[in-house]
N, C-alpha and C positions, 0 to 999 in steps of 0.2 A: 708412430705406430699408434693406432686406435686401442684403447683399452676395452676389450669385449670378451665375453666368454661364449659368444654365439659364433660357431664355425661357419665359413663360407660354404662348406659342403659337409656331408655326413660320413665321409670315409674315415677310418681309423687315424691315419696320418694327419689329416687336417684337424680332427678333434683333439688329438694329443698336442700338436704344435699350437692350437689355439689356446688350450688350457695352460700350456707352459708359458706362452707369451702373456696371458692374462695374470698369472701368478707373478711373473717378473715385473709387469707393469704396475701391479698392486704394490709390490715392495718399493719401487721407485716412488710411486705417487704418495705413499704414506710417509716417506722420508723427505719429500720435497717441502722447502719452506722451514724446515726445523732450524732453530738457532744454534744449538750445540749437539751435534750427532755423536760426540765423543762422551757425553754425560752418562754415567752409570748410576741410575736412581735406586737400583736394588743393592743394598749394602753386602748381601751375601753372594752376589753375582757381579763382580767388578768387570767382567768381560762382556756383560749384556748391554750393549749400546746399540744405537741405530746404525752408526757407522761400522761397528764390529759385525753386526748381523748382515749388512749389505756386502761388506767384504767377505764374509763367510759364504753367502749365497754365490758370489763370484767364483770364489776358489773351490767350492764343492762342484760347481759345474765344470771347471777346469779339470778337477780330479777325475771325474766320471767320464767326460768326453776325451780329453787329450791323454791322460795317463792310463786309464782302464780301457777305453774303447779303441783309441788309435794306437796305444802301446807306447807313447812317447815317454821320455825320461821325466821324472817328477822334478819340476822346477818351482814348486809351490814354496810359500813363505815359512811354512812350518818347519820345525826341527825336532830332533829327538828330545832335546832339552826344553822345547818350547812348542808343543804340538797344537796349541791354540793360537799360535802367533798371528794368523789372519784375522782373529777377532781383536787382538791387541793392536796391530797396526791400523786396523780399520777405524779405531777410535781416534787416531792421530791424523789420518788423511782427510783433506777437505772433502766434504760431502759431494761437491760438484765433480771432483776428480773420480770419486768412487762410483758415482752414477754414470759418468762418461765411459769409464773402463768396463763397467757391468753391461751397458747397452752395447758397446762396440763388440764385446765378446759375445753377447746374445745374438748379435746380427751374424756373426761368423757361424755360430752353432746352429742357427736357424737355417742357413744355407746348407750346412752339412746334413741336417736331418731332412731337409727337403730332397736332397740328392742321394740319400743312402737308404737302402732296403732296411725296413724296421726288424727284419729277422736276422740281419747281419750280426755276427757275434764278435764280442770284444776280444782284442788281441791279448789282454791280460786276464787271468782269472781272478775271481773274488773269493769269498768264503767257500771252503770245501772244494776248491780247484774248479769251481763252476764258472763258465764263460758266458756272461749274460748277454742278451741281445740289445740292439739299439732301442728297440721299443721298450724293453724293461727299464733301461737307463732313463728314457724320456719320462716314463711313469714315476720313477723314483725321484726325478728332479721336481716333478709336479708336487709329488708328496712333501718333499723336503722344503721346497720354496713356500708352499702353503702353510706348512707347520710353522715356519719361521714368520710368515706374515702375521700369525697370531701374536707372536712375541712382539713384533713391530707395532702392532695395534696398541698393546698395552704400553710399551715404551713411549709411543708418541702421545697417548693420552696423559701419561705421567709428565711429559716434558712440557706440554702447553695446552692440554685439555682438548686437543683436536680429535674427534672420533668421526666414524663414517666408513663407508665402504671405499 
């Protein structure tokens, strides 16, 4: 997949899909080539690792698409005792595995988004018993991924001095 923020057409679906793919590809690009994706350089934030953030992004998409939108049973890694487990295990999983899983999942969700009406409502409600639309979920995932890309920027610079878009 080519990393670009320029959509091939100007309809809402294409623009949203393009920006989500761009944010996803940015996260992967910024993690690529790092020596230790499990290193936590911020003493007060032991879960803030490149691997932890990439794992978190993967599982956040899973939560919103499979659990909330599709209504499937939650099979995420988190538990009541360890609600941030996706961050913890992400620091231990090889980066290549995290990238492969994230990209494979992204491809499946890309197909679902392309084939589903953006006004389709989620099977499960969120706050205040509201059933959000697929379009809202895609916009939320763009926001979530982009926000964490800022964290990934900082962690990558701390890891080896690499900066850039």
